[in-house]
C-alpha positions in Angstrom: 41.7 4.2 -11.1 38.6 6.1 -10.2 36.4 4.5 -7.6 33.3 4.6 -9.7 35.2 2.9 -12.6 36.3 0.1 -10.2 32.6 -0.4 -9.2 31.4 -0.4 -12.8 34.1 -2.9 -13.7 33.1 -5.3 -10.9 29.4 -4.9 -11.7 30.1 -5.8 -15.3 32.1 -8.8 -14.2 29.1 -9.9 -12.1 26.7 -9.4 -15.1 29.0 -11.5 -17.4 29.9 -14.2 -14.8 28.3 -16.8 -17.0 30.9 -16.2 -19.7 34.1 -15.4 -17.8 36.4 -16.6 -20.6 34.8 -14.6 -23.4 34.1 -11.1 -22.0 36.1 -9.4 -24.8 34.1 -11.3 -27.4 30.9 -10.2 -25.7 32.0 -6.5 -26.0 32.7 -7.0 -29.7 29.4 -8.6 -30.2 27.5 -5.9 -28.3 29.1 -3.2 -30.5 28.5 -5.1 -33.7 24.9 -6.2 -32.9 23.1 -2.8 -33.3 25.2 -2.0 -36.4 24.2 -5.4 -38.0 20.5 -5.0 -36.9 20.2 -1.5 -38.4 21.9 -2.6 -41.6 19.6 -5.5 -42.1 16.5 -3.5 -41.2 17.5 -0.6 -43.6 18.5 -3.0 -46.5 15.3 -5.1 -46.4 13.0 -2.1 -45.7 14.3 -0.1 -48.6 14.0 -3.1 -51.0 10.4 -3.7 -50.0 9.7 0.0 -50.1 10.6 0.2 -53.8 8.2 -2.6 -54.5 5.5 -1.2 -52.3 5.7 2.1 -54.2 4.5 0.4 -57.3 1.7 -1.3 -55.4 0.5 2.0 -53.9 0.3 3.5 -57.4 -1.9 0.6 -58.5 -4.1 1.0 -55.4 -4.5 4.8 -56.1 -5.4 4.0 -59.8 -8.1 1.5 -58.7 -9.6 3.9 -56.2 -9.8 6.7 -58.8 -11.3 4.5 -61.5 -13.5 2.1 -59.5 -14.0 4.1 -56.2 -13.6 2.4 -52.8 -11.6 -0.9 -53.0 -12.0 -2.8 -49.7 -9.5 -5.5 -50.6 -6.6 -3.0 -50.3 -7.5 -1.6 -46.9 -5.5 -2.6 -43.9 -7.0 -3.5 -40.5 -5.5 -0.4 -38.8 -6.4 1.9 -41.6 -3.9 4.5 -42.9 -1.3 4.7 -40.2 2.1 6.4 -40.3 4.5 4.0 -38.7 7.0 6.7 -38.1 4.7 8.3 -35.6 3.8 5.0 -34.0 7.4 3.8 -33.7 8.5 7.2 -32.4 6.0 7.0 -29.5 7.0 3.4 -29.0 10.7 4.3 -28.6 10.0 7.2 -26.4 7.9 5.5 -23.8 9.5 2.0 -23.9 13.1 3.2 -23.9 12.3 5.4 -20.9 10.1 3.1 -18.8 11.7 -0.3 -19.2 15.1 0.5 -17.6 13.2 2.0 -14.6 10.9 -1.0 -14.2 13.9 -3.4 -14.6 16.0 -1.5 -12.0 13.2 -1.2 -9.4 12.2 -4.9 -9.9 15.8 -6.0 -9.3 15.7 -4.5 -5.8 13.1 -7.1 -4.7 14.8 -10.2 -6.0 15.9 -12.8 -3.5 19.6 -12.5 -3.2 22.3 -13.6 -0.8 22.6 -11.4 2.3 25.9 -9.5 1.9 27.9 -8.0 4.7 28.2 -4.3 4.5 31.3 -4.2 6.7 33.6 -4.4 3.7 31.9 -1.5 2.0 31.7 0.7 5.1 35.4 0.1 5.7 36.4 1.1 2.2 36.8 4.7 0.9 33.8 4.3 -1.4 31.1 6.9 -1.3 27.5 6.8 -2.3 28.3 8.8 -5.4 30.9 6.2 -6.5 28.6 3.3 -6.0 25.7 4.9 -8.0 27.9 6.2 -10.8 29.5 2.7 -11.1 26.1 1.0 -11.2 24.9 3.5 -13.8 27.9 2.9 -16.1 27.6 -0.9 -15.7 23.9 -0.7 -16.7 24.9 1.0 -20.0 25.6 -2.6 -20.9 22.0 -2.9 -22.1 22.2 0.0 -24.6 23.4 -2.1 -27.6 20.6 -4.6 -26.9 18.0 -1.8 -26.8 19.4 -0.4 -30.1 19.2 -3.8 -31.8 15.6 -4.2 -30.6 14.7 -0.6 -31.8 16.3 -1.4 -35.2 13.9 -4.3 -35.6 11.0 -2.1 -34.6 11.9 0.5 -37.3 11.7 -2.1 -40.0 8.1 -1.2 -41.0 9.1 2.5 -41.0 11.8 1.9 -43.6 9.3 -0.2 -45.6 6.9 2.8 -45.6 9.3 5.7 -46.1 12.5 4.2 -47.3 15.9 5.8 -46.3 15.6 9.6 -46.4 19.3 10.2 -45.6 22.3 8.3 -44.4 22.1 10.4 -41.2 18.7 8.9 -40.4 19.9 5.7 -38.6 22.3 7.8 -36.5 19.6 10.2 -35.5 17.3 7.3 -34.6 20.0 5.7 -32.5 20.7 9.0 -30.7 17.1 9.6 -29.8 16.8 6.0 -28.6 20.0 6.2 -26.6 19.0 9.5 -24.9 15.7 8.1 -23.6 17.3 4.8 -22.5 20.2 6.6 -20.7 17.7 8.8 -18.8 15.7 5.7 -17.9 18.8 3.9 -16.6 19.8 6.9 -14.5 16.4 7.3 -13.0 16.1 3.6 -12.4 19.4 3.4 -10.6 18.5 6.4 -8.4 15.0 5.1 -7.6 16.1 1.5 -6.9 18.9 2.8 -4.6 16.4 4.9 -2.7 14.0 2.0 -2.3 16.9 -0.2 -1.2 17.9 2.3 1.5 14.4 2.6 2.8 13.7 -1.1 2.8 16.8 -1.7 4.9 15.5 0.8 7.5 11.9 -0.5 7.3 11.4 -4.1 6.0 7.7 -3.4 5.4 8.6 -1.2 2.4 10.1 -4.2 0.6 6.8 -6.1 1.0 4.8 -3.1 -0.3 7.2 -2.4 -3.1 6.9 -5.9 -4.6 3.2 -5.2 -5.2 3.7 -1.6 -6.2 6.0 -2.7 -9.0 3.1 -4.7 -10.5 0.8 -1.7 -10.2 3.3 0.6 -11.8 3.7 -1.9 -14.6 -0.1 -1.8 -15.2 0.0 2.0 -15.3 2.9 1.8 -17.7 0.7 -0.4 -19.9 -2.1 2.2 -19.8 0.2 5.1 -20.7 1.7 3.0 -23.5 -1.7 2.1 -24.9 -2.8 5.7 -24.7 0.2 7.0 -26.7 0.0 4.0 -29.0 -3.8 4.3 -29.5 -3.7 6.3 -32.7 -1.4 7.9 -35.3 -2.2 11.4 -34.0 -1.9 10.9 -30.3 1.5 12.5 -30.2 0.1 15.8 -31.5 -1.5 16.5 -28.1 1.4 15.8 -25.8 3.5 18.9 -26.6 5.3 19.1 -23.3 6.1 15.3 -23.0 9.6 14.0 -23.6 7.9 11.1 -25.5 6.5 13.7 -28.0 9.9 15.3 -28.4 11.4 11.9 -29.3 8.5 11.2 -31.7 9.1 14.5 -33.5 12.8 13.9 -33.9 12.2 10.4 -35.2 9.5 11.5 -37.6 11.6 14.3 -39.1 14.7 12.0 -39.4 12.6 9.5 -41.4 10.4 11.7 -43.5 12.5 14.9 -43.8 9.5 17.1 -42.7 7.5 17.9 -39.6 4.2 17.9 -41.5 2.2 14.7 -40.7 -0.7 13.4 -42.7 -3.8 12.6 -40.7 -6.4 10.4 -42.3 -9.9 10.1 -40.9 -12.3 7.3 -42.2 -16.1 7.6 -42.0 -17.7 4.5 -43.3 -16.5 4.0 -46.9 -15.3 7.5 -47.2 -12.0 9.0 -45.9 -10.4 12.4 -46.0 -6.9 13.6 -45.2 -5.3 16.7 -43.9 -1.8 17.8 -42.8 -0.8 19.1 -39.4 2.7 20.3 -38.2 4.3 18.4 -35.3 4.9 20.8 -32.4 7.4 21.6 -31.3 9.6 21.5 -34.4 12.8 19.5 -34.8 15.3 21.9 -33.3 13.1 22.8 -30.4 12.4 19.1 -29.7 16.1 18.3 -29.8 16.9 21.2 -27.5 14.2 20.3 -25.0 15.2 16.6 -25.0 18.9 17.5 -24.4 17.8 20.0 -21.7 15.7 17.3 -20.1 18.6 14.8 -20.0 20.9 17.4 -18.5 18.4 18.5 -15.9 17.7 14.9 -14.8 21.4 14.2 -14.4 22.0 17.5 -12.6 19.2 16.9 -10.1 20.4 13.3 -9.6 23.9 14.4 -8.7 22.5 17.0 -6.4 20.5 14.5 -4.3 22.7 11.5 -4.8 23.9 11.5 -1.1 20.3 11.7 0.2 19.0 9.0 -2.1 21.5 6.2 -1.2 23.1 5.8 2.3 25.2 2.9 3.4 23.8 1.9 6.8 23.5 -1.2 8.8 20.1 -2.8 8.4 17.8 -2.8 11.4 15.8 -5.7 12.8 12.1 -5.3 13.6 10.6 -7.1 16.6 6.9 -7.8 16.5 4.9 -8.9 19.5 2.3 -11.6 18.8 -1.1 -10.4 19.8 -4.1 -12.4 21.0 -6.0 -14.3 18.3 -9.0 -12.1 17.2 -12.6 -13.1 16.7 -12.2 -13.8 12.9 -9.5 -16.5 13.3 -11.3 -18.0 16.2 -14.5 -18.2 14.1 -12.6 -20.0 11.3 -11.0 -22.4 13.7 -14.4 -23.3 15.2 -16.3 -23.4 12.0 -14.1 -26.0 10.3 -13.4 -29.5 11.7 -10.0 -30.1 13.4 -7.2 -30.1 12.4 -8.4 -28.5 9.1 -9.7 -25.4 10.9 -6.5 -24.8 12.9 -4.3 -25.1 9.8 -6.7 -22.8 7.8 -6.4 -20.2 10.6 -2.6 -20.5 10.5 -2.7 -19.9 6.7 -4.9 -16.8 7.1 -2.6 -15.5 9.8 0.4 -15.9 7.5 -1.4 -14.0 4.8 -2.5 -11.1 7.1 1.0 -10.7 8.5 2.5 -10.2 5.0 1.9 -6.8 3.6 3.3 -8.1 0.3 0.5 -10.6 0.0 -2.1 -8.1 0.9 -0.9 -5.4 -1.5 -0.3 -8.0 -4.2 -3.9 -9.2 -4.0 -5.3 -5.7 -3.7 -3.4 -4.6 -6.8 -5.8 -6.7 -8.9 -8.4 -4.0 -8.2 -6.6 -1.6 -10.5 -7.8 -3.7 -13.5 -11.4 -2.5 -13.4 -10.1 1.0 -12.7 -8.1 0.8 -16.0 -11.1 -0.3 -17.9 -13.1 2.6 -16.4 -10.4 4.9 -17.6 -10.5 3.5 -21.1 -14.3 3.8 -21.0 -14.1 7.4 -19.8 -11.5 8.2 -22.6 -13.9 6.8 -25.2 -11.7 3.7 -25.8 -14.4 1.2 -24.8 -14.3 -0.3 -28.4 -11.3 -2.3 -27.1 -13.8 -4.4 -25.2 -16.6 -4.6 -27.8 -17.0 -7.7 -29.9 -15.9 -7.7 -33.5 -18.3 -7.9 -36.5 -16.0 -9.6 -38.9 -16.4 -13.1 -40.2 -13.3 -14.2 -38.2 -15.2 -13.2 -35.0 -18.5 -14.7 -36.2 -19.3 -16.4 -32.9 -18.4 -13.4 -30.8 -21.7 -11.7 -29.8 -22.6 -8.8 -27.5 -21.6 -9.5 -24.0 -18.3 -11.2 -24.8 -16.5 -8.6 -22.8 -17.8 -10.6 -19.8 -15.7 -13.5 -21.1 -12.5 -11.4 -21.0 -13.3 -10.1 -17.5 -14.2 -13.5 -16.0 -11.0 -15.1 -17.4 -9.2 -12.2 -15.6 -10.6 -13.7 -12.3 -8.0 -16.5 -12.7 -5.3 -14.0 -11.8 -6.6 -14.1 -8.2 -6.0 -17.8 -7.9 -2.5 -17.9 -9.5 -1.3 -15.0 -7.4 -1.8 -16.6 -4.0 -1.3 -20.2 -5.0 2.3 -19.4 -6.0 3.1 -18.5 -2.4 2.2 -21.8 -0.8 5.8 -23.2 -1.0 7.6 -19.8 -1.4 6.3 -18.1 1.8 5.4 -21.2 3.7 8.4 -23.5 3.1 8.8 -24.3 6.8 5.1 -25.0 7.2 5.2 -27.4 4.2 8.1 -29.4 5.5 6.6 -29.6 9.0 3.2 -30.8 7.9 4.6 -33.2 5.3 5.8 -35.5 8.0 2.4 -35.6 9.8 -0.4 -38.1 9.1 -2.6 -36.6 6.3 -0.4 -33.5 6.6 -0.2 -32.9 2.9 -4.0 -33.2 2.4 -4.7 -30.8 5.3 -2.1 -28.3 4.1 -3.4 -28.2 0.6 -7.1 -28.1 1.6 -6.5 -25.5 4.2 -4.6 -23.3 1.7 -7.6 -23.7 -0.7 -10.0 -22.6 2.0 -7.8 -19.7 2.8 -7.7 -18.7 -0.8 -11.5 -18.9 -1.0 -12.0 -16.8 2.1 -9.7 -14.1 0.8 -10.6 -14.4 -2.9 -14.4 -14.3 -2.8 -14.8 -10.9 -1.1 -12.2 -9.6 -3.5 -14.1 -11.1 -6.4 -17.3 -9.5 -5.3 -15.7 -6.1 -5.2 -14.1 -6.8 -8.7 -17.5 -7.8 -10.1 -19.2 -4.6 -8.8 -16.3 -2.4 -10.1 -16.4 -4.2 -13.5 -20.2 -3.6 -13.7 -19.8 0.1 -12.9 -16.9 0.5 -15.3 -18.5 -1.1 -18.3 -22.2 -0.6 -17.6 -24.3 -2.0 -20.4 -21.4 -3.9 -21.9 -21.7 -6.6 -19.3 -24.2 -9.4 -19.1 -25.9 -8.0 -16.0 -24.9 -7.9 -12.3 -27.0 -11.0 -11.4 -25.0 -13.1 -13.9 -21.6 -11.4 -13.4 -21.3 -11.8 -9.6 -22.1 -15.5 -9.3 -20.0 -16.3 -12.4 -17.1 -14.3 -11.0 -17.2 -16.0 -7.6 -17.4 -19.5 -9.1 -14.6 -18.8 -11.5 -12.4 -17.6 -8.6 -13.0 -20.9 -6.8 -12.3 -23.0 -9.9 -9.2 -21.0 -10.8 -7.9 -21.2 -7.2 -8.3 -25.0 -7.2 -6.6 -25.4 -10.6 -3.7 -23.1 -9.7 -3.2 -24.8 -6.3 -3.2 -28.2 -7.9 -0.6 -27.1 -10.4 1.7 -25.7 -7.7 1.2 -28.8 -5.5 2.2 -31.0 -8.4 5.1 -28.7 -9.3 6.2 -26.9 -6.1 8.5 -23.9 -6.5 10.5 -22.7 -3.5 12.0 -19.5 -4.7 10.4 -16.3 -6.0 13.0 -15.8 -8.8 12.6 -19.2 -10.5 11.7 -20.4 -14.0 9.3 -22.8 -12.4 6.8 -19.9 -11.9 6.8 -19.3 -15.6 6.2 -23.0 -16.5 3.4 -23.2 -13.9 1.8 -20.1 -15.2 1.8 -21.4 -18.8 0.3 -24.7 -17.6 -2.3 -22.7 -15.7 -3.2 -20.6 -18.7 -3.6 -23.7 -20.9 -5.7 -25.7 -18.4 -7.7 -23.0 -16.6 -8.5 -20.8 -19.5 -9.6 -23.8 -21.6 -11.9 -25.1 -18.9 -13.2 -21.7 -17.8 -13.8 -20.7 -21.4 -16.0 -23.8 -22.0 -17.8 -23.1 -18.7 -18.6 -19.5 -19.7 -19.8 -20.5 -23.2 -22.2 -23.0 -21.7 -23.2 -21.1 -18.6 -23.5 -17.5 -19.9 -24.1 -18.1 -23.6 -26.4 -21.2 -23.6 -27.3 -20.5 -27.2 -24.0 -22.1 -28.1 -25.6 -25.4 -27.5 -28.2 -24.8 -30.2 -25.5 -24.5 -32.7 -24.6 -28.2 -32.1 -27.9 -29.2 -33.6 -27.2 -27.2 -36.8 -23.8 -28.8 -37.5 -25.1 -31.4 -40.0 -26.8 -28.6 -42.0 -23.6 -26.6 -41.9 -21.7 -29.7 -43.2 -24.0 -30.1 -46.1 -23.7 -26.4 -47.1 -19.9 -26.6 -46.9 -20.0 -29.4 -49.5 -21.8 -27.2 -52.1 -20.0 -26.3 -55.3 -18.0 -23.0 -55.5 -20.9 -21.3 -57.4 -22.9 -21.4 -54.2 -20.1 -19.9 -52.1 -22.4 -17.0 -51.0 -24.2 -19.4 -48.7 -20.9 -19.9 -46.8 -21.1 -16.3 -45.6 -24.9 -16.0 -45.1 -25.5 -19.4 -43.4 -23.3 -18.9 -40.3 -24.9 -15.6 -39.6 -28.3 -17.2 -39.9 -27.3 -20.1 -37.6 -26.0 -17.8 -34.9 -29.0 -15.5 -35.0 -31.4 -18.5 -34.8 -29.4 -20.0 -32.0 -29.7 -16.9 -29.9 -33.4 -16.3 -30.6 -34.4 -19.9 -29.8 -33.0 -20.1 -26.3 -35.4 -21.2 -23.6 -35.2 -21.7 -19.8 -34.5 -25.4 -20.2 -31.5 -24.9 -22.4 -30.2 -22.3 -20.0 -30.5 -24.6 -17.0 -28.7 -27.4 -18.9 -25.9 -25.0 -19.9 -25.5 -23.7 -16.3 -25.6 -27.3 -14.9 -23.0 -28.5 -17.4 -20.7 -25.5 -16.7 -21.0 -26.0 -12.9 -20.3 -29.7 -13.2 -17.3 -29.2 -15.4 -15.9 -26.7 -12.9 -16.4 -28.9 -9.9 -14.9 -32.0 -11.5 -11.9 -29.9 -12.8 -11.3 -28.5 -9.3 -11.5 -31.8 -7.6 -9.2 -33.6 -10.0 -6.7 -30.7 -9.9 -6.5 -30.9 -6.1 -6.3 -34.7 -5.9 -3.6 -34.9 -8.6 -1.6 -32.1 -6.9 -1.8 -33.8 -3.5 -0.7 -37.1 -4.9 2.3 -35.5 -6.6 3.2 -33.4 -3.5 3.3 -36.5 -1.3 6.0 -38.0 -3.5 8.1 -34.8 -3.5 11.3 -35.0 -1.6 
């Protein structure tokens, strides 16, 4: 038995340890799953396609006879789903295995002894090849997911040839296999470096989040339009898109439709490179990636004994002394300890700093001319969304600062929690000191974020004098709510489902409260609408013949509400918003403390 095969077999056993008695059944299911998914997707898509063809003929007839018919226009306009799904497959199949492999390096696992591995005849090449083969376990799952994603493609184009699903599966598999190989290599390199320098592990945990954000940017850029693939000739994603498009449509000529108001015109462009060149380039790219990986495999992963790092505790600096003296004892001392724990963890610092990439992404979108993503809608469904609502989205994003650091109270500071829990008023001092530490760290970060948001969006915000105070106050409120939730439901491990539950609770509570606060504090004209509700109720009871009023009256009400705002209404709105935030913060902390005292 080859050494790499033995490693792959053991890795597969670990992956399927939850189903030891049914491993053979799992293999059968994995093979059958993509076949079943493609069969269902093709069957239903072709059936709907035959019916949609008749509908398209009717739509074309109505346009020719009556001109523009708005009822038949879709929200996205005329979009070729073959292009969109091709881009989707290319970037998702490539990036997700890399993100998953790198993220797995930073999971909390048992510390395993390397003596057994060092004493065995295994080489670095055997371990990496074995892990790569074992990770091919996810290929059938990816293919099943891709089959579901191609469902709208089959609805739009039908089944061009029986070879189409096989070509789609091949293109998806090639990108996923390359992603798995790069992910295994990259995660092994990070693992080797983190064993030599533990600081790399702390930095890497935050870098994974930043890379995920960049992945989202690149995905949105490629997914932003039906013709975006036309301008990425030398990208493997474009090669996959070209292969997918030709397999579905049987041609490399793509129809581009541009809409100007009520008029639209179409023209055809060839996808470059063509099918054969795209396939050759993709296969060459796969071979090159594997060849380079095998060449550097011994440098990427080395089996060495981990080193220990000794740090000498330095004298307390002026900042911690100022915090200790500014706050009453023992709260000041515990707050200083909380800040020291934060400053000594590169993971915490880089994780909090990574939030600054969000305004950078918005600036990038604005620079690329994609700022319409942050503009309010003008449809009836978005009737109450007026200019400046981009500020609402950005201020809600301030809640991320609170939830990011609150989650570390019982994860990074378990020993501190169990120590102070036994002291008189220890739980209160611990929670309040953590809240003060979050405020001391979060407010300067929030100020920087507000300035960056203002620079990134310019006139789309409500003004720097409104944005900065609102951002800082929202950070304080979200920190209190997040800390209260994690005090009521403490989580002691990084890889725990409790974080997901707490995050969902935080989204429900914090975003509801903060949304109401923003509406009353930044958009005080909302209060004027309350006085028009009786009039709106009367209009809604009118007979169907007067249905035109149902569309005109809400627009009139909103316009009147904005124009009739005075300074008194603004003061009332800001006061109500501030009072709601203070009460919600106090209740969150008190409920969290009372629950944390009872925790054993």
